[in-house]
N, CA, C and O atoms as a DFTB+ gen file, in Angstrom:
392 C
 N C O
     1  1     132.304      45.593     151.190
     2  2     132.513      46.998     151.458
     3  2     131.742      47.802     150.404
     4  3     131.838      47.513     149.211
     5  1     131.001      48.780     150.832
     6  2     130.173      49.608     149.961
     7  2     130.870      50.957     149.759
     8  3     131.267      51.611     150.724
     9  1     131.013      51.362     148.502
    10  2     131.690      52.616     148.187
    11  2     130.675      53.739     148.058
    12  3     129.607      53.553     147.474
    13  1     131.003      54.892     148.596
    14  2     130.125      56.064     148.508
    15  2     130.493      56.958     147.335
    16  3     129.932      58.043     147.183
    17  1     131.422      56.516     146.509
    18  2     131.869      57.313     145.378
    19  2     130.740      57.408     144.332
    20  3     130.174      56.391     143.930
    21  1     130.428      58.608     143.909
    22  2     129.395      58.817     142.899
    23  2     129.888      58.380     141.530
    24  3     131.063      58.539     141.198
    25  1     128.977      57.828     140.741
    26  2     129.318      57.389     139.400
    27  2     128.816      58.404     138.384
    28  3     127.784      59.049     138.566
    29  1     129.572      58.519     137.327
    30  2     129.144      59.378     136.222
    31  2     127.999      58.678     135.496
    32  3     127.961      57.449     135.435
    33  1     127.068      59.453     134.948
    34  2     125.903      58.888     134.275
    35  2     126.297      57.949     133.139
    36  3     125.614      56.953     132.902
    37  1     127.380      58.248     132.437
    38  2     127.818      57.374     131.343
    39  2     128.219      56.000     131.854
    40  3     128.010      55.001     131.165
    41  1     128.791      55.931     133.050
    42  2     129.154      54.640     133.639
    43  2     127.909      53.811     133.940
    44  3     127.890      52.599     133.729
    45  1     126.893      54.467     134.427
    46  2     125.641      53.773     134.748
    47  2     124.967      53.275     133.475
    48  3     124.499      52.138     133.411
    49  1     124.923      54.139     132.462
    50  2     124.294      53.753     131.196
    51  2     125.063      52.610     130.546
    52  3     124.456      51.645     130.081
    53  1     126.389      52.705     130.509
    54  2     127.196      51.648     129.888
    55  2     127.049      50.320     130.624
    56  3     127.022      49.263     129.994
    57  1     126.954      50.365     131.934
    58  2     126.811      49.135     132.714
    59  2     125.417      48.535     132.561
    60  3     125.269      47.315     132.489
    61  1     124.406      49.382     132.512
    62  2     123.028      48.899     132.469
    63  2     122.534      48.605     131.065
    64  3     121.742      47.683     130.868
    65  1     122.984      49.363     130.099
    66  2     122.478      49.257     128.736
    67  2     123.648      49.107     127.765
    68  3     123.954      50.028     127.008
    69  1     124.290      47.962     127.789
    70  2     125.507      47.773     127.012
    71  2     125.288      47.888     125.508
    72  3     126.215      48.264     124.790
    73  1     124.109      47.583     125.014
    74  2     123.868      47.675     123.577
    75  2     123.131      48.951     123.190
    76  3     122.601      49.037     122.082
    77  1     123.086      49.924     124.060
    78  2     122.388      51.181     123.795
    79  2     123.003      51.925     122.618
    80  3     122.281      52.530     121.826
    81  1     124.315      51.889     122.494
    82  2     124.982      52.575     121.389
    83  2     124.562      51.978     120.049
    84  3     124.292      52.710     119.096
    85  1     124.508      50.663     119.977
    86  2     124.078      49.995     118.751
    87  2     122.635      50.327     118.404
    88  3     122.313      50.559     117.239
    89  1     121.774      50.351     119.398
    90  2     120.373      50.706     119.173
    91  2     120.243      52.143     118.706
    92  3     119.432      52.448     117.832
    93  1     121.031      53.013     119.283
    94  2     121.014      54.420     118.903
    95  2     121.451      54.598     117.449
    96  3     120.843      55.366     116.703
    97  1     122.503      53.888     117.052
    98  2     122.980      53.975     115.667
    99  2     121.925      53.452     114.692
   100  3     121.702      54.050     113.639
   101  1     121.282      52.347     115.036
   102  2     120.244      51.775     114.180
   103  2     119.087      52.749     114.020
   104  3     118.595      52.953     112.910
   105  1     118.653      53.346     115.111
   106  2     117.553      54.318     115.052
   107  2     117.937      55.529     114.216
   108  3     117.116      56.054     113.463
   109  1     119.162      55.967     114.344
   110  2     119.630      57.118     113.579
   111  2     119.675      56.804     112.083
   112  3     119.291      57.640     111.265
   113  1     120.141      55.606     111.719
   114  2     120.169      55.204     110.315
   115  2     118.766      55.139     109.733
   116  3     118.530      55.598     108.615
   117  1     117.833      54.566     110.494
   118  2     116.458      54.439     110.016
   119  2     115.811      55.799     109.827
   120  3     115.135      56.022     108.823
   121  1     116.001      56.699     110.757
   122  2     115.376      58.016     110.625
   123  2     116.051      58.835     109.528
   124  3     115.404      59.680     108.908
   125  1     117.334      58.603     109.278
   126  2     118.028      59.331     108.209
   127  2     117.470      58.960     106.840
   128  3     117.252      59.841     106.008
   129  1     117.234      57.680     106.593
   130  2     116.665      57.248     105.316
   131  2     115.256      57.803     105.152
   132  3     114.891      58.256     104.067
   133  1     114.484      57.771     106.192
   134  2     113.125      58.299     106.143
   135  2     113.134      59.789     105.793
   136  3     112.367      60.234     104.939
   137  1     113.990      60.546     106.444
   138  2     114.096      61.990     106.150
   139  2     114.552      62.219     104.712
   140  3     114.056      63.120     104.036
   141  1     115.498      61.404     104.245
   142  2     116.019      61.532     102.880
   143  2     114.896      61.323     101.858
   144  3     114.772      62.097     100.909
   145  1     114.091      60.298     102.044
   146  2     112.999      60.042     101.112
   147  2     111.927      61.126     101.192
   148  3     111.413      61.571     100.166
   149  1     111.592      61.550     102.405
   150  2     110.581      62.606     102.567
   151  2     111.008      63.889     101.855
   152  3     110.200      64.557     101.210
   153  1     112.269      64.212     101.981
   154  2     112.776      65.455     101.412
   155  2     112.914      65.388      99.897
   156  3     112.640      66.374      99.213
   157  1     113.330      64.253      99.363
   158  2     113.709      64.172      97.954
   159  2     112.699      63.518      97.021
   160  3     112.860      63.580      95.802
   161  1     111.673      62.900      97.562
   162  2     110.637      62.324      96.709
   163  2     109.645      63.445      96.398
   164  3     108.759      63.754      97.194
   165  1     109.814      64.028      95.250
   166  2     109.197      65.303      94.879
   167  2     107.735      65.472      95.279
   168  3     107.419      66.316      96.117
   169  1     106.854      64.693      94.699
   170  2     105.432      64.942      94.891
   171  2     104.807      64.225      96.080
   172  3     103.745      64.630      96.554
   173  1     105.443      63.175      96.565
   174  2     104.778      62.351      97.564
   175  2     105.564      62.141      98.847
   176  3     105.099      61.425      99.734
   177  1     106.724      62.735      98.971
   178  2     107.534      62.571     100.175
   179  2     106.835      63.023     101.438
   180  3     107.045      62.453     102.509
   181  1     106.018      64.029     101.320
   182  2     105.333      64.575     102.500
   183  2     104.324      63.598     103.100
   184  3     103.904      63.773     104.244
   185  1     103.930      62.571     102.342
   186  2     102.949      61.610     102.826
   187  2     103.583      60.372     103.457
   188  3     102.879      59.473     103.917
   189  1     104.911      60.332     103.474
   190  2     105.615      59.220     104.110
   191  2     105.668      59.461     105.612
   192  3     106.109      60.515     106.068
   193  1     105.217      58.482     106.367
   194  2     105.276      58.562     107.835
   195  2     106.610      58.004     108.318
   196  3     107.272      58.601     109.167
   197  1     106.994      56.857     107.772
   198  2     108.283      56.262     108.124
   199  2     108.788      55.420     106.966
   200  3     108.013      54.948     106.134
   201  1     110.091      55.244     106.929
   202  2     110.731      54.413     105.904
   203  2     112.033      53.880     106.483
   204  3     112.839      54.631     107.032
   205  1     112.224      52.579     106.351
   206  2     113.452      51.965     106.838
   207  2     113.697      50.659     106.100
   208  3     112.772      50.074     105.536
   209  1     114.932      50.207     106.104
   210  2     115.288      48.931     105.514
   211  2     115.436      47.924     106.653
   212  3     116.244      48.114     107.563
   213  1     114.647      46.854     106.591
   214  2     114.672      45.870     107.672
   215  2     115.836      44.888     107.505
   216  3     116.654      45.033     106.596
   217  1     115.900      43.903     108.378
   218  2     117.014      42.942     108.372
   219  2     117.054      42.085     107.120
   220  3     118.092      41.498     106.812
   221  1     115.943      41.999     106.386
   222  2     115.888      41.216     105.146
   223  2     116.163      42.083     103.923
   224  3     115.918      41.655     102.795
   225  1     116.665      43.286     104.131
   226  2     116.947      44.256     103.064
   227  2     115.696      44.655     102.281
   228  3     115.763      44.919     101.081
   229  1     114.565      44.696     102.967
   230  2     113.316      45.158     102.373
   231  2     113.055      46.575     102.874
   232  3     113.056      46.829     104.078
   233  1     112.833      47.482     101.946
   234  2     112.481      48.847     102.310
   235  2     111.011      48.865     102.680
   236  3     110.160      48.536     101.854
   237  1     110.706      49.239     103.899
   238  2     109.338      49.309     104.397
   239  2     108.961      50.780     104.501
   240  3     109.595      51.548     105.225
   241  1     107.921      51.161     103.767
   242  2     107.452      52.546     103.784
   243  2     106.024      52.564     104.300
   244  3     105.165      51.842     103.793
   245  1     105.774      53.387     105.303
   246  2     104.422      53.601     105.831
   247  2     103.965      54.974     105.378
   248  3     104.702      55.955     105.483
   249  1     102.731      55.036     104.867
   250  2     102.186      56.305     104.384
   251  2     100.979      56.704     105.219
   252  3     100.495      55.940     106.054
   253  1     100.507      57.920     104.973
   254  2      99.393      58.450     105.744
   255  2      98.035      57.933     105.295
   256  3      97.058      58.062     106.034
   257  1      97.946      57.348     104.096
   258  2      96.654      56.843     103.628
   259  2      96.857      55.768     102.554
   260  3      97.912      55.712     101.922
   261  1      95.855      54.924     102.349
   262  2      95.948      53.896     101.297
   263  2      96.110      54.508      99.904
   264  3      96.769      53.923      99.044
   265  1      95.522      55.663      99.681
   266  2      95.629      56.325      98.380
   267  2      97.076      56.679      98.060
   268  3      97.543      56.459      96.942
   269  1      97.775      57.221      99.032
   270  2      99.173      57.602      98.800
   271  2     100.081      56.381      98.756
   272  3     101.108      56.400      98.078
   273  1      99.716      55.319      99.469
   274  2     100.487      54.073      99.371
   275  2     100.392      53.541      97.944
   276  3     101.393      53.115      97.368
   277  1      99.191      53.565      97.375
   278  2      98.998      53.104      95.998
   279  2      99.782      53.984      95.025
   280  3     100.406      53.474      94.094
   281  1      99.755      55.270      95.229
   282  2     100.455      56.193      94.334
   283  2     101.975      56.022      94.423
   284  3     102.670      56.112      93.411
   285  1     102.482      55.780      95.613
   286  2     103.932      55.600      95.796
   287  2     104.438      54.345      95.087
   288  3     105.610      54.277      94.718
   289  1     103.581      53.362      94.895
   290  2     104.001      52.144      94.192
   291  2     104.436      52.454      92.759
   292  3     105.258      51.736      92.190
   293  1     103.888      53.515      92.180
   294  2     104.284      53.931      90.831
   295  2     105.611      54.696      90.819
   296  3     106.162      54.977      89.755
   297  1     106.114      55.025      91.996
   298  2     107.369      55.781      92.136
   299  2     108.539      54.876      92.511
   300  3     109.569      55.361      92.980
   301  1     108.391      53.564      92.310
   302  2     109.417      52.622      92.769
   303  2     110.788      52.913      92.178
   304  3     111.788      52.839      92.891
   305  1     110.858      53.240      90.897
   306  2     112.156      53.524      90.276
   307  2     112.831      54.718      90.957
   308  3     114.023      54.678      91.262
   309  1     112.061      55.767      91.188
   310  2     112.619      56.963      91.849
   311  2     113.038      56.639      93.283
   312  3     114.083      57.101      93.741
   313  1     112.238      55.858      93.988
   314  2     112.561      55.464      95.359
   315  2     113.869      54.666      95.372
   316  3     114.724      54.894      96.227
   317  1     114.025      53.740      94.436
   318  2     115.266      52.949      94.355
   319  2     116.476      53.849      94.066
   320  3     117.545      53.666      94.649
   321  1     116.298      54.821      93.160
   322  2     117.392      55.754      92.858
   323  2     117.779      56.564      94.083
   324  3     118.964      56.776      94.339
   325  1     116.794      57.015      94.839
   326  2     117.079      57.786      96.052
   327  2     117.782      56.921      97.093
   328  3     118.698      57.385      97.772
   329  1     117.361      55.684      97.219
   330  2     118.017      54.765      98.159
   331  2     119.459      54.509      97.744
   332  3     120.360      54.458      98.582
   333  1     119.666      54.349      96.439
   334  2     121.018      54.112      95.933
   335  2     121.929      55.298      96.234
   336  3     123.077      55.118      96.639
   337  1     121.413      56.513      96.035
   338  2     122.198      57.718      96.356
   339  2     122.512      57.784      97.840
   340  3     123.557      58.298      98.240
   341  1     121.607      57.263      98.654
   342  2     121.783      57.263     100.102
   343  2     122.747      56.163     100.549
   344  3     123.273      56.204     101.661
   345  1     122.974      55.174      99.666
   346  2     123.910      54.102      99.988
   347  2     123.258      52.801     100.419
   348  3     123.949      51.880     100.854
   349  1     121.941      52.709     100.306
   350  2     121.206      51.493     100.657
   351  2     120.338      51.073      99.485
   352  3     119.476      51.832      99.041
   353  1     120.564      49.867      98.982
   354  2     119.750      49.373      97.876
   355  2     118.910      48.205      98.377
   356  3     119.447      47.129      98.641
   357  1     117.596      48.400      98.513
   358  2     116.740      47.317      99.010
   359  2     116.515      46.254      97.938
   360  3     116.558      46.548      96.743
   361  1     116.277      45.021      98.372
   362  2     115.957      43.952      97.425
   363  2     114.489      44.025      97.014
   364  3     114.107      43.540      95.950
   365  1     113.682      44.631      97.861
   366  2     112.246      44.728      97.623
   367  2     111.726      45.980      98.333
   368  3     112.332      46.451      99.295
   369  1     110.610      46.509      97.857
   370  2     109.991      47.663      98.506
   371  2     108.583      47.270      98.904
   372  3     107.812      46.776      98.081
   373  1     108.251      47.489     100.154
   374  2     106.907      47.211     100.662
   375  2     106.307      48.538     101.131
   376  3     106.866      49.209     101.999
   377  1     105.171      48.907     100.551
   378  2     104.519      50.180     100.877
   379  2     103.132      49.898     101.424
   380  3     102.358      49.157     100.817
   381  1     102.816      50.489     102.571
   382  2     101.503      50.317     103.161
   383  2     101.102      51.582     103.901
   384  3     101.912      52.486     104.108
   385  1      99.833      51.628     104.297
   386  2      99.372      52.774     105.079
   387  2      99.274      52.372     106.540
   388  3      99.256      51.184     106.863
   389  1      99.211      53.351     107.415
   390  2      99.201      53.055     108.852
   391  2      97.913      52.453     109.320
   392  3      97.767      52.154     110.505
């Protein structure tokens, strides 16, 4: 028997994408750390394209150029302090350009 009852969009999403909530939370956490570093890393935050902590607890930072990636390596102590204030302490920091 086929039902003609309309389903709410949330029912469709929950049935089709059961892990969507988890993915959404992960994306939100990653973008929050990136915004935090961009805003609070005084001289070089504006050159960060993305920053997130991966499953191995490594902070991965992508910059707009190799020059700024090299310069950010000298800011590791400040980056670690900012991460600590944010509540995430990486075991290692990896900085590269896009």
